[in-house]
Every structure is written in C-alpha cells, then in structure tokens.
N, CA, C, O and the ligand as a Tripos MOL2 file, in Angstrom:
@<TRIPOS>MOLECULE
protein
  273   271    69     0     0
PROTEIN
NO_CHARGES

@<TRIPOS>ATOM
      1 N          51.3090   60.8710  -21.4250 N.3       1 MET1
      2 CA         50.4580   59.7600  -21.5850 C.3       1 MET1
      3 C          49.5280   59.8830  -22.7200 C.2       1 MET1
      4 O          48.8670   60.9000  -22.9300 O.2       1 MET1
      5 N          49.4940   58.8160  -23.4520 N.am      2 GLU2
      6 CA         48.3950   58.7150  -24.7030 C.3       2 GLU2
      7 C          47.1680   58.0560  -24.2160 C.2       2 GLU2
      8 O          47.2510   57.3460  -23.2140 O.2       2 GLU2
      9 N          46.1980   58.1920  -24.7310 N.am      3 LYS3
     10 CA         44.9320   57.5590  -24.6020 C.3       3 LYS3
     11 C          44.5990   56.7250  -25.7970 C.2       3 LYS3
     12 O          44.8730   57.1100  -26.9330 O.2       3 LYS3
     13 N          44.0060   55.5790  -25.5500 N.am      4 ALA4
     14 CA         43.6540   54.7630  -26.8060 C.3       4 ALA4
     15 C          42.2830   54.1800  -26.4460 C.2       4 ALA4
     16 O          41.9710   53.9510  -25.2770 O.2       4 ALA4
     17 N          41.5250   53.9640  -27.4240 N.am      5 VAL5
     18 CA         40.2760   53.3270  -27.4530 C.3       5 VAL5
     19 C          40.2550   52.4880  -28.5120 C.2       5 VAL5
     20 O          40.1410   52.9750  -29.6370 O.2       5 VAL5
     21 N          40.3540   51.1630  -28.3470 N.am      6 LEU6
     22 CA         40.3720   50.1630  -29.2990 C.3       6 LEU6
     23 C          38.9850   49.2860  -29.4250 C.2       6 LEU6
     24 O          38.3490   48.8370  -28.4710 O.2       6 LEU6
     25 N          38.6820   49.1530  -30.7280 N.am      7 LYS7
     26 CA         37.3790   48.3680  -30.8670 C.3       7 LYS7
     27 C          37.7290   46.8260  -30.8900 C.2       7 LYS7
     28 O          38.4330   46.3830  -31.7970 O.2       7 LYS7
     29 N          37.2150   45.9760  -29.8490 N.am      8 VAL8
     30 CA         37.6870   44.4970  -29.8660 C.3       8 VAL8
     31 C          36.5110   43.6060  -30.1230 C.2       8 VAL8
     32 O          35.5120   43.6170  -29.4040 O.2       8 VAL8
     33 N          36.6410   42.9380  -31.0270 N.am      9 GLU9
     34 CA         35.5440   42.0040  -31.5110 C.3       9 GLU9
     35 C          35.9270   40.6370  -30.9940 C.2       9 GLU9
     36 O          37.0920   40.2400  -30.9660 O.2       9 GLU9
     37 N          34.8700   39.9300  -30.5820 N.am     10 GLY10
     38 CA         35.0390   38.4020  -30.2360 C.3      10 GLY10
     39 C          34.7980   38.2230  -28.6050 C.2      10 GLY10
     40 O          34.7500   37.0910  -28.1220 O.2      10 GLY10
     41 N          34.6800   39.1540  -27.9640 N.am     11 MET11
     42 CA         34.5780   39.0740  -26.4660 C.3      11 MET11
     43 C          33.0300   38.8140  -26.2910 C.2      11 MET11
     44 O          32.1440   39.4940  -26.8100 O.2      11 MET11
     45 N          32.8430   37.6540  -25.4270 N.am     12 SER12
     46 CA         31.4570   37.2580  -25.1410 C.3      12 SER12
     47 C          31.1550   36.9850  -23.6990 C.2      12 SER12
     48 O          30.0300   36.6190  -23.3590 O.2      12 SER12
     49 N          32.1460   37.1560  -22.8300 N.am     13 CYS13
     50 CA         31.7880   36.9540  -21.4950 C.3      13 CYS13
     51 C          32.8310   37.8190  -20.5450 C.2      13 CYS13
     52 O          33.7820   38.4330  -21.0290 O.2      13 CYS13
     53 N          32.5610   37.7920  -19.2720 N.am     14 ASN14
     54 CA         33.5730   38.4420  -18.3070 C.3      14 ASN14
     55 C          35.0370   37.7480  -18.3550 C.2      14 ASN14
     56 O          36.0840   38.3350  -18.0830 O.2      14 ASN14
     57 N          34.9330   36.5290  -18.7120 N.am     15 HIS15
     58 CA         36.3650   35.8630  -18.7190 C.3      15 HIS15
     59 C          37.1330   36.6730  -19.8960 C.2      15 HIS15
     60 O          38.2620   37.1300  -19.7150 O.2      15 HIS15
     61 N          36.3840   36.8220  -21.1880 N.am     16 CYS16
     62 CA         37.1250   37.5300  -22.1700 C.3      16 CYS16
     63 C          37.6040   38.8370  -21.8090 C.2      16 CYS16
     64 O          38.6760   39.2570  -22.2430 O.2      16 CYS16
     65 N          36.7330   39.6260  -20.8960 N.am     17 VAL17
     66 CA         37.1380   40.9990  -20.4380 C.3      17 VAL17
     67 C          38.3470   40.7840  -19.6130 C.2      17 VAL17
     68 O          39.2730   41.5900  -19.7080 O.2      17 VAL17
     69 N          38.4260   39.7520  -18.7960 N.am     18 GLN18
     70 CA         39.6120   39.4700  -17.9750 C.3      18 GLN18
     71 C          40.6860   39.2920  -18.8560 C.2      18 GLN18
     72 O          41.6630   40.0210  -18.6810 O.2      18 GLN18
     73 N          40.7090   38.4500  -19.7940 N.am     19 SER19
     74 CA         41.9380   37.9940  -20.7120 C.3      19 SER19
     75 C          42.4730   39.2070  -21.3530 C.2      19 SER19
     76 O          43.6910   39.3290  -21.4830 O.2      19 SER19
     77 N          41.6060   40.1710  -21.7880 N.am     20 VAL20
     78 CA         42.0230   41.4550  -22.5360 C.3      20 VAL20
     79 C          42.6570   42.2080  -21.4460 C.2      20 VAL20
     80 O          43.8210   42.5920  -21.5550 O.2      20 VAL20
     81 N          41.9730   42.4300  -20.4360 N.am     21 THR21
     82 CA         42.6120   43.4360  -19.5140 C.3      21 THR21
     83 C          43.8540   42.9080  -18.9090 C.2      21 THR21
     84 O          44.7080   43.7530  -18.6400 O.2      21 THR21
     85 N          44.1220   41.6430  -18.6380 N.am     22 GLN22
     86 CA         45.2770   41.0670  -18.2490 C.3      22 GLN22
     87 C          46.3950   41.2540  -19.2740 C.2      22 GLN22
     88 O          47.5360   41.6130  -18.9820 O.2      22 GLN22
     89 N          45.9630   40.9810  -20.4790 N.am     23 ALA23
     90 CA         47.0000   41.0360  -21.7770 C.3      23 ALA23
     91 C          47.6160   42.5960  -21.7550 C.2      23 ALA23
     92 O          48.7980   42.8790  -21.9470 O.2      23 ALA23
     93 N          46.5840   43.4940  -21.4870 N.am     24 LEU24
     94 CA         46.9600   44.9480  -21.5190 C.3      24 LEU24
     95 C          47.9010   45.3330  -20.3130 C.2      24 LEU24
     96 O          48.9200   46.0140  -20.4350 O.2      24 LEU24
     97 N          47.3840   44.7640  -19.0370 N.am     25 SER25
     98 CA         48.1340   45.0840  -17.7470 C.3      25 SER25
     99 C          49.5070   44.4740  -17.9000 C.2      25 SER25
    100 O          50.3900   45.0590  -17.2720 O.2      25 SER25
    101 N          49.8420   43.4950  -18.5550 N.am     26 ASP26
    102 CA         51.0920   43.0190  -18.7370 C.3      26 ASP26
    103 C          52.2180   43.7980  -19.5160 C.2      26 ASP26
    104 O          53.4010   43.4590  -19.5470 O.2      26 ASP26
    105 N          51.6590   44.9120  -20.1510 N.am     27 LEU27
    106 CA         52.6100   45.6470  -20.9570 C.3      27 LEU27
    107 C          53.0180   46.8340  -20.1550 C.2      27 LEU27
    108 O          52.3200   47.3950  -19.3110 O.2      27 LEU27
    109 N          54.2560   47.1610  -20.5230 N.am     28 PRO28
    110 CA         54.8650   48.2570  -19.5770 C.3      28 PRO28
    111 C          54.1090   49.6820  -19.8790 C.2      28 PRO28
    112 O          53.8190   50.0590  -21.0150 O.2      28 PRO28
    113 N          53.8840   50.2830  -18.8840 N.am     29 SER29
    114 CA         53.2070   51.7680  -18.8740 C.3      29 SER29
    115 C          51.7130   51.8200  -19.1860 C.2      29 SER29
    116 O          51.1260   52.9010  -19.1820 O.2      29 SER29
    117 N          51.1110   50.7170  -19.4450 N.am     30 VAL30
    118 CA         49.7920   50.7400  -19.6630 C.3      30 VAL30
    119 C          48.8330   50.8060  -18.3080 C.2      30 VAL30
    120 O          48.9430   49.9690  -17.4120 O.2      30 VAL30
    121 N          47.9600   51.8090  -18.2680 N.am     31 ASN31
    122 CA         47.2210   51.7770  -16.9780 C.3      31 ASN31
    123 C          45.9060   52.3210  -17.2860 C.2      31 ASN31
    124 O          45.6700   52.6510  -18.4480 O.2      31 ASN31
    125 N          44.8420   52.4770  -16.1960 N.am     32 ASN32
    126 CA         43.6630   52.9030  -16.3230 C.3      32 ASN32
    127 C          42.8900   52.1630  -17.4580 C.2      32 ASN32
    128 O          42.1650   52.7370  -18.2710 O.2      32 ASN32
    129 N          43.1460   50.7290  -17.4120 N.am     33 ILE33
    130 CA         42.5270   50.0030  -18.4940 C.3      33 ILE33
    131 C          40.9290   49.6490  -18.0930 C.2      33 ILE33
    132 O          40.5900   49.1380  -17.0260 O.2      33 ILE33
    133 N          40.1200   49.9960  -19.0720 N.am     34 GLN34
    134 CA         38.8010   49.7070  -19.0260 C.3      34 GLN34
    135 C          38.1800   49.0560  -20.2020 C.2      34 GLN34
    136 O          37.9890   49.6470  -21.2640 O.2      34 GLN34
    137 N          37.8660   47.7980  -19.9750 N.am     35 VAL35
    138 CA         37.1260   46.8470  -21.0280 C.3      35 VAL35
    139 C          35.9050   46.7190  -20.8770 C.2      35 VAL35
    140 O          35.4340   46.2680  -19.8330 O.2      35 VAL35
    141 N          35.1460   47.1120  -21.9390 N.am     36 ASP36
    142 CA         33.6580   47.1880  -22.0370 C.3      36 ASP36
    143 C          33.1260   46.0000  -22.8940 C.2      36 ASP36
    144 O          33.2170   46.0520  -24.1200 O.2      36 ASP36
    145 N          32.6710   45.1240  -22.3740 N.am     37 LEU37
    146 CA         32.0050   43.8930  -23.0400 C.3      37 LEU37
    147 C          30.7720   44.3730  -24.0800 C.2      37 LEU37
    148 O          30.7560   44.1060  -25.2820 O.2      37 LEU37
    149 N          29.8080   45.0880  -23.4080 N.am     38 GLU38
    150 CA         28.7810   45.4870  -24.1950 C.3      38 GLU38
    151 C          29.3770   46.4530  -25.5420 C.2      38 GLU38
    152 O          29.2130   46.1980  -26.7350 O.2      38 GLU38
    153 N          29.9640   47.3930  -25.0650 N.am     39 GLY39
    154 CA         30.4800   48.4090  -26.2690 C.3      39 GLY39
    155 C          31.7020   47.6750  -27.0170 C.2      39 GLY39
    156 O          32.0990   48.2130  -28.0500 O.2      39 GLY39
    157 N          32.2130   46.7170  -26.6670 N.am     40 LYS40
    158 CA         33.1630   46.0520  -27.4000 C.3      40 LYS40
    159 C          34.5370   47.0720  -27.6860 C.2      40 LYS40
    160 O          35.0920   47.2650  -28.7680 O.2      40 LYS40
    161 N          34.8570   47.6040  -26.4480 N.am     41 THR41
    162 CA         35.9860   48.4360  -26.4860 C.3      41 THR41
    163 C          36.9810   48.2070  -25.3520 C.2      41 THR41
    164 O          36.6550   47.7210  -24.2690 O.2      41 THR41
    165 N          38.2020   48.5850  -25.6710 N.am     42 ALA42
    166 CA         39.2300   48.5540  -24.6560 C.3      42 ALA42
    167 C          39.8010   49.8300  -24.6780 C.2      42 ALA42
    168 O          40.3680   50.2820  -25.6730 O.2      42 ALA42
    169 N          39.6560   50.5170  -23.4630 N.am     43 SER43
    170 CA         40.3570   51.9550  -23.3870 C.3      43 SER43
    171 C          41.3220   51.8350  -22.4010 C.2      43 SER43
    172 O          41.1150   51.0890  -21.4440 O.2      43 SER43
    173 N          42.5600   52.5990  -22.5260 N.am     44 PHE44
    174 CA         43.5680   52.6330  -21.6460 C.3      44 PHE44
    175 C          44.5080   53.8430  -22.0040 C.2      44 PHE44
    176 O          44.4140   54.5140  -23.0320 O.2      44 PHE44
    177 N          45.4270   54.0200  -20.9990 N.am     45 GLU45
    178 CA         46.3620   55.1040  -21.1350 C.3      45 GLU45
    179 C          47.7060   54.3890  -21.3220 C.2      45 GLU45
    180 O          47.8440   53.2650  -20.8400 O.2      45 GLU45
    181 N          48.5910   54.9130  -21.9180 N.am     46 PHE46
    182 CA         49.8980   54.3700  -22.1500 C.3      46 PHE46
    183 C          50.9760   55.4100  -22.4010 C.2      46 PHE46
    184 O          50.6380   56.5400  -22.7530 O.2      46 PHE46
    185 N          52.2150   55.1030  -22.2460 N.am     47 ASP47
    186 CA         53.2700   55.9490  -22.5630 C.3      47 ASP47
    187 C          54.0800   55.3830  -23.7560 C.2      47 ASP47
    188 O          54.8190   54.4010  -23.6940 O.2      47 ASP47
    189 N          53.8250   56.1740  -24.8980 N.am     48 ASP48
    190 CA         54.3690   55.6400  -26.1600 C.3      48 ASP48
    191 C          55.9160   55.5240  -26.1840 C.2      48 ASP48
    192 O          56.4150   54.9400  -27.1450 O.2      48 ASP48
    193 N          56.6380   55.9760  -25.3130 N.am     49 SER49
    194 CA         58.1010   55.8460  -25.3760 C.3      49 SER49
    195 C          58.3070   54.4010  -24.5930 C.2      49 SER49
    196 O          59.4220   53.8800  -24.6020 O.2      49 SER49
    197 N          57.2520   53.8060  -23.9510 N.am     50 PHE50
    198 CA         57.6400   52.4410  -23.4660 C.3      50 PHE50
    199 C          56.7860   51.2760  -24.3540 C.2      50 PHE50
    200 O          57.2660   50.1560  -24.5310 O.2      50 PHE50
    201 N          55.6900   51.6050  -24.7980 N.am     51 VAL51
    202 CA         54.9490   50.6730  -25.6580 C.3      51 VAL51
    203 C          54.2560   51.2320  -26.8250 C.2      51 VAL51
    204 O          53.6940   52.3200  -26.7000 O.2      51 VAL51
    205 N          54.2340   50.6290  -27.9100 N.am     52 ARG52
    206 CA         53.5470   51.1390  -29.1510 C.3      52 ARG52
    207 C          52.0130   50.4930  -29.1210 C.2      52 ARG52
    208 O          51.7200   49.4080  -28.6180 O.2      52 ARG52
    209 N          51.1880   51.3330  -29.7180 N.am     53 ILE53
    210 CA         49.8810   50.9500  -29.8720 C.3      53 ILE53
    211 C          49.7120   49.5130  -30.7700 C.2      53 ILE53
    212 O          48.8420   48.6680  -30.5540 O.2      53 ILE53
    213 N          50.4980   49.4580  -31.5680 N.am     54 ASP54
    214 CA         50.5400   48.0740  -32.1720 C.3      54 ASP54
    215 C          50.9690   46.9280  -31.3430 C.2      54 ASP54
    216 O          50.4830   45.8160  -31.5500 O.2      54 ASP54
    217 N          51.7930   47.1130  -30.4760 N.am     55 THR55
    218 CA         51.9500   46.0580  -29.4950 C.3      55 THR55
    219 C          50.7930   45.6940  -28.6710 C.2      55 THR55
    220 O          50.4800   44.5160  -28.4970 O.2      55 THR55
    221 N          50.0910   46.7720  -28.1120 N.am     56 ALA56
    222 CA         48.8890   46.5840  -27.4610 C.3      56 ALA56
    223 C          47.8220   45.7470  -28.2230 C.2      56 ALA56
    224 O          47.2380   44.7650  -27.7630 O.2      56 ALA56
    225 N          47.6560   46.2940  -29.4780 N.am     57 LYS57
    226 CA         46.8030   45.5080  -30.5720 C.3      57 LYS57
    227 C          47.2070   43.9270  -30.5080 C.2      57 LYS57
    228 O          46.4210   43.0300  -30.2060 O.2      57 LYS57
    229 N          48.3880   43.7820  -30.8030 N.am     58 GLU58
    230 CA         48.8770   42.4140  -30.9720 C.3      58 GLU58
    231 C          48.7400   41.4690  -29.6160 C.2      58 GLU58
    232 O          48.5880   40.2490  -29.6740 O.2      58 GLU58
    233 N          48.8110   42.1540  -28.5130 N.am     59 ALA59
    234 CA         48.7640   41.3920  -27.3120 C.3      59 ALA59
    235 C          47.1930   41.0220  -27.2010 C.2      59 ALA59
    236 O          46.8670   39.9310  -26.7340 O.2      59 ALA59
    237 N          46.3350   41.8500  -27.5940 N.am     60 ILE60
    238 CA         44.8350   41.4580  -27.5520 C.3      60 ILE60
    239 C          44.5840   40.3010  -28.6850 C.2      60 ILE60
    240 O          43.9660   39.2830  -28.3750 O.2      60 ILE60
    241 N          45.0630   40.4870  -29.9450 N.am     61 GLU61
    242 CA         44.9360   39.6320  -30.8310 C.3      61 GLU61
    243 C          45.5000   38.0870  -30.4660 C.2      61 GLU61
    244 O          44.9900   37.0610  -30.9190 O.2      61 GLU61
    245 N          46.5660   38.1260  -29.6250 N.am     62 ASP62
    246 CA         47.3740   37.0100  -29.2330 C.3      62 ASP62
    247 C          46.3380   36.1390  -28.2780 C.2      62 ASP62
    248 O          46.4480   34.9200  -28.1400 O.2      62 ASP62
    249 N          45.3280   36.9340  -27.6470 N.am     63 GLN63
    250 CA         44.4280   36.2300  -26.7370 C.3      63 GLN63
    251 C          43.3290   35.6450  -27.5460 C.2      63 GLN63
    252 O          42.4700   34.9960  -26.9480 O.2      63 GLN63
    253 N          43.2430   35.8090  -28.9600 N.am     64 GLY64
    254 CA         42.1710   35.2800  -29.6620 C.3      64 GLY64
    255 C          41.0890   36.2360  -29.9770 C.2      64 GLY64
    256 O          40.0300   35.7550  -30.3800 O.2      64 GLY64
    257 N          41.1920   37.4850  -29.8570 N.am     65 TYR65
    258 CA         40.2640   38.5770  -30.0830 C.3      65 TYR65
    259 C          40.7390   39.4010  -31.4370 C.2      65 TYR65
    260 O          41.9160   39.4020  -31.8000 O.2      65 TYR65
    261 N          39.7700   40.0460  -32.0860 N.am     66 ASP66
    262 CA         40.1430   40.8300  -33.1260 C.3      66 ASP66
    263 C          40.1610   42.2430  -32.7950 C.2      66 ASP66
    264 O          39.1900   42.7230  -32.2100 O.2      66 ASP66
    265 N          41.2040   42.9950  -33.1200 N.am     67 VAL67
    266 CA         41.0300   44.6180  -32.9450 C.3      67 VAL67
    267 C          40.7040   45.0140  -34.2780 C.2      67 VAL67
    268 O          41.4130   44.7140  -35.2380 O.2      67 VAL67
    269 N          39.5430   45.7490  -34.3750 N.am     68 VAL68
    270 CA         39.1770   46.3470  -35.6880 C.3      68 VAL68
    271 C          39.3120   47.9020  -35.8970 C.2      68 VAL68
    272 O          39.0110   48.4070  -36.9790 O.2      68 VAL68
    273 CU         34.5490   34.9500  -22.7670 Cu       69 CU69
@<TRIPOS>BOND
     1     1     2 1
     2     2     3 1
     3     3     4 2
     4     3     5 am
     5     5     6 1
     6     6     7 1
     7     7     8 2
     8     7     9 am
     9     9    10 1
    10    10    11 1
    11    11    12 2
    12    11    13 am
    13    13    14 1
    14    14    15 1
    15    15    16 2
    16    15    17 am
    17    17    18 1
    18    18    19 1
    19    19    20 2
    20    19    21 am
    21    21    22 1
    22    22    23 1
    23    23    24 2
    24    23    25 am
    25    25    26 1
    26    26    27 1
    27    27    28 2
    28    27    29 am
    29    29    30 1
    30    30    31 1
    31    31    32 2
    32    31    33 am
    33    33    34 1
    34    34    35 1
    35    35    36 2
    36    35    37 am
    37    37    38 1
    38    38    39 1
    39    39    40 2
    40    39    41 am
    41    41    42 1
    42    42    43 1
    43    43    44 2
    44    43    45 am
    45    45    46 1
    46    46    47 1
    47    47    48 2
    48    47    49 am
    49    49    50 1
    50    50    51 1
    51    51    52 2
    52    51    53 am
    53    53    54 1
    54    54    55 1
    55    55    56 2
    56    55    57 am
    57    57    58 1
    58    58    59 1
    59    59    60 2
    60    59    61 am
    61    61    62 1
    62    62    63 1
    63    63    64 2
    64    63    65 am
    65    65    66 1
    66    66    67 1
    67    67    68 2
    68    67    69 am
    69    69    70 1
    70    70    71 1
    71    71    72 2
    72    71    73 am
    73    73    74 1
    74    74    75 1
    75    75    76 2
    76    75    77 am
    77    77    78 1
    78    78    79 1
    79    79    80 2
    80    79    81 am
    81    81    82 1
    82    82    83 1
    83    83    84 2
    84    83    85 am
    85    85    86 1
    86    86    87 1
    87    87    88 2
    88    87    89 am
    89    89    90 1
    90    90    91 1
    91    91    92 2
    92    91    93 am
    93    93    94 1
    94    94    95 1
    95    95    96 2
    96    95    97 am
    97    97    98 1
    98    98    99 1
    99    99   100 2
   100    99   101 am
   101   101   102 1
   102   102   103 1
   103   103   104 2
   104   103   105 am
   105   105   106 1
   106   106   107 1
   107   107   108 2
   108   107   109 am
   109   109   110 1
   110   110   111 1
   111   111   112 2
   112   111   113 am
   113   113   114 1
   114   114   115 1
   115   115   116 2
   116   115   117 am
   117   117   118 1
   118   118   119 1
   119   119   120 2
   120   119   121 am
   121   121   122 1
   122   122   123 1
   123   123   124 2
   124   123   125 am
   125   125   126 1
   126   126   127 1
   127   127   128 2
   128   127   129 am
   129   129   130 1
   130   130   131 1
   131   131   132 2
   132   131   133 am
   133   133   134 1
   134   134   135 1
   135   135   136 2
   136   135   137 am
   137   137   138 1
   138   138   139 1
   139   139   140 2
   140   139   141 am
   141   141   142 1
   142   142   143 1
   143   143   144 2
   144   143   145 am
   145   145   146 1
   146   146   147 1
   147   147   148 2
   148   147   149 am
   149   149   150 1
   150   150   151 1
   151   151   152 2
   152   151   153 am
   153   153   154 1
   154   154   155 1
   155   155   156 2
   156   155   157 am
   157   157   158 1
   158   158   159 1
   159   159   160 2
   160   159   161 am
   161   161   162 1
   162   162   163 1
   163   163   164 2
   164   163   165 am
   165   165   166 1
   166   166   167 1
   167   167   168 2
   168   167   169 am
   169   169   170 1
   170   170   171 1
   171   171   172 2
   172   171   173 am
   173   173   174 1
   174   174   175 1
   175   175   176 2
   176   175   177 am
   177   177   178 1
   178   178   179 1
   179   179   180 2
   180   179   181 am
   181   181   182 1
   182   182   183 1
   183   183   184 2
   184   183   185 am
   185   185   186 1
   186   186   187 1
   187   187   188 2
   188   187   189 am
   189   189   190 1
   190   190   191 1
   191   191   192 2
   192   191   193 am
   193   193   194 1
   194   194   195 1
   195   195   196 2
   196   195   197 am
   197   197   198 1
   198   198   199 1
   199   199   200 2
   200   199   201 am
   201   201   202 1
   202   202   203 1
   203   203   204 2
   204   203   205 am
   205   205   206 1
   206   206   207 1
   207   207   208 2
   208   207   209 am
   209   209   210 1
   210   210   211 1
   211   211   212 2
   212   211   213 am
   213   213   214 1
   214   214   215 1
   215   215   216 2
   216   215   217 am
   217   217   218 1
   218   218   219 1
   219   219   220 2
   220   219   221 am
   221   221   222 1
   222   222   223 1
   223   223   224 2
   224   223   225 am
   225   225   226 1
   226   226   227 1
   227   227   228 2
   228   227   229 am
   229   229   230 1
   230   230   231 1
   231   231   232 2
   232   231   233 am
   233   233   234 1
   234   234   235 1
   235   235   236 2
   236   235   237 am
   237   237   238 1
   238   238   239 1
   239   239   240 2
   240   239   241 am
   241   241   242 1
   242   242   243 1
   243   243   244 2
   244   243   245 am
   245   245   246 1
   246   246   247 1
   247   247   248 2
   248   247   249 am
   249   249   250 1
   250   250   251 1
   251   251   252 2
   252   251   253 am
   253   253   254 1
   254   254   255 1
   255   255   256 2
   256   255   257 am
   257   257   258 1
   258   258   259 1
   259   259   260 2
   260   259   261 am
   261   261   262 1
   262   262   263 1
   263   263   264 2
   264   263   265 am
   265   265   266 1
   266   266   267 1
   267   267   268 2
   268   267   269 am
   269   269   270 1
   270   270   271 1
   271   271   272 2
@<TRIPOS>SUBSTRUCTURE
     1 MET1         2 RESIDUE 1 A MET
     2 GLU2         6 RESIDUE 1 A GLU
     3 LYS3        10 RESIDUE 1 A LYS
     4 ALA4        14 RESIDUE 1 A ALA
     5 VAL5        18 RESIDUE 1 A VAL
     6 LEU6        22 RESIDUE 1 A LEU
     7 LYS7        26 RESIDUE 1 A LYS
     8 VAL8        30 RESIDUE 1 A VAL
     9 GLU9        34 RESIDUE 1 A GLU
    10 GLY10       38 RESIDUE 1 A GLY
    11 MET11       42 RESIDUE 1 A MET
    12 SER12       46 RESIDUE 1 A SER
    13 CYS13       50 RESIDUE 1 A CYS
    14 ASN14       54 RESIDUE 1 A ASN
    15 HIS15       58 RESIDUE 1 A HIS
    16 CYS16       62 RESIDUE 1 A CYS
    17 VAL17       66 RESIDUE 1 A VAL
    18 GLN18       70 RESIDUE 1 A GLN
    19 SER19       74 RESIDUE 1 A SER
    20 VAL20       78 RESIDUE 1 A VAL
    21 THR21       82 RESIDUE 1 A THR
    22 GLN22       86 RESIDUE 1 A GLN
    23 ALA23       90 RESIDUE 1 A ALA
    24 LEU24       94 RESIDUE 1 A LEU
    25 SER25       98 RESIDUE 1 A SER
    26 ASP26      102 RESIDUE 1 A ASP
    27 LEU27      106 RESIDUE 1 A LEU
    28 PRO28      110 RESIDUE 1 A PRO
    29 SER29      114 RESIDUE 1 A SER
    30 VAL30      118 RESIDUE 1 A VAL
    31 ASN31      122 RESIDUE 1 A ASN
    32 ASN32      126 RESIDUE 1 A ASN
    33 ILE33      130 RESIDUE 1 A ILE
    34 GLN34      134 RESIDUE 1 A GLN
    35 VAL35      138 RESIDUE 1 A VAL
    36 ASP36      142 RESIDUE 1 A ASP
    37 LEU37      146 RESIDUE 1 A LEU
    38 GLU38      150 RESIDUE 1 A GLU
    39 GLY39      154 RESIDUE 1 A GLY
    40 LYS40      158 RESIDUE 1 A LYS
    41 THR41      162 RESIDUE 1 A THR
    42 ALA42      166 RESIDUE 1 A ALA
    43 SER43      170 RESIDUE 1 A SER
    44 PHE44      174 RESIDUE 1 A PHE
    45 GLU45      178 RESIDUE 1 A GLU
    46 PHE46      182 RESIDUE 1 A PHE
    47 ASP47      186 RESIDUE 1 A ASP
    48 ASP48      190 RESIDUE 1 A ASP
    49 SER49      194 RESIDUE 1 A SER
    50 PHE50      198 RESIDUE 1 A PHE
    51 VAL51      202 RESIDUE 1 A VAL
    52 ARG52      206 RESIDUE 1 A ARG
    53 ILE53      210 RESIDUE 1 A ILE
    54 ASP54      214 RESIDUE 1 A ASP
    55 THR55      218 RESIDUE 1 A THR
    56 ALA56      222 RESIDUE 1 A ALA
    57 LYS57      226 RESIDUE 1 A LYS
    58 GLU58      230 RESIDUE 1 A GLU
    59 ALA59      234 RESIDUE 1 A ALA
    60 ILE60      238 RESIDUE 1 A ILE
    61 GLU61      242 RESIDUE 1 A GLU
    62 ASP62      246 RESIDUE 1 A ASP
    63 GLN63      250 RESIDUE 1 A GLN
    64 GLY64      254 RESIDUE 1 A GLY
    65 TYR65      258 RESIDUE 1 A TYR
    66 ASP66      262 RESIDUE 1 A ASP
    67 VAL67      266 RESIDUE 1 A VAL
    68 VAL68      270 RESIDUE 1 A VAL
    69 CU69       273 GROUP 0 **** ****
C-alpha cells in the first residue's frame, strides 16, 4: 500500500468533499480516504499495481477541482 496526500483546490463545501471522496472511492484499491475541506487535502491509501497516482489526480480534476 502506498499513501498519498494531494493538495486539492476549489472545494468549498461538504458537497465538494463528497464529490472528491466518491471519485476516489470509485477507483480500484483506493481506501482510507480522508478529504479535509479546511486543509484542502485528500489523503488515501492505494495499491500502485492497481491504480496510478495520476489516475487519482485525474479523477479529482474530472470533478472540477484542481490538484496542485
Ligand atoms: Cu461544494
């Protein structure tokens, strides 16, 4: 398991948190997802033989947020 903490810009409410959480949870092998609205971060664990970190970034960006 790899751990990732991504900086996410553009989240403004709990709906945004839900959108990001859902986008990540739809990916294979991603778990322990914690999205922090105040801290503007998304942290999670993943198995890099199932999903690439770039795929996770794209999933968040597809929801309309920026990963910086
Ligand atoms: Cu929102």
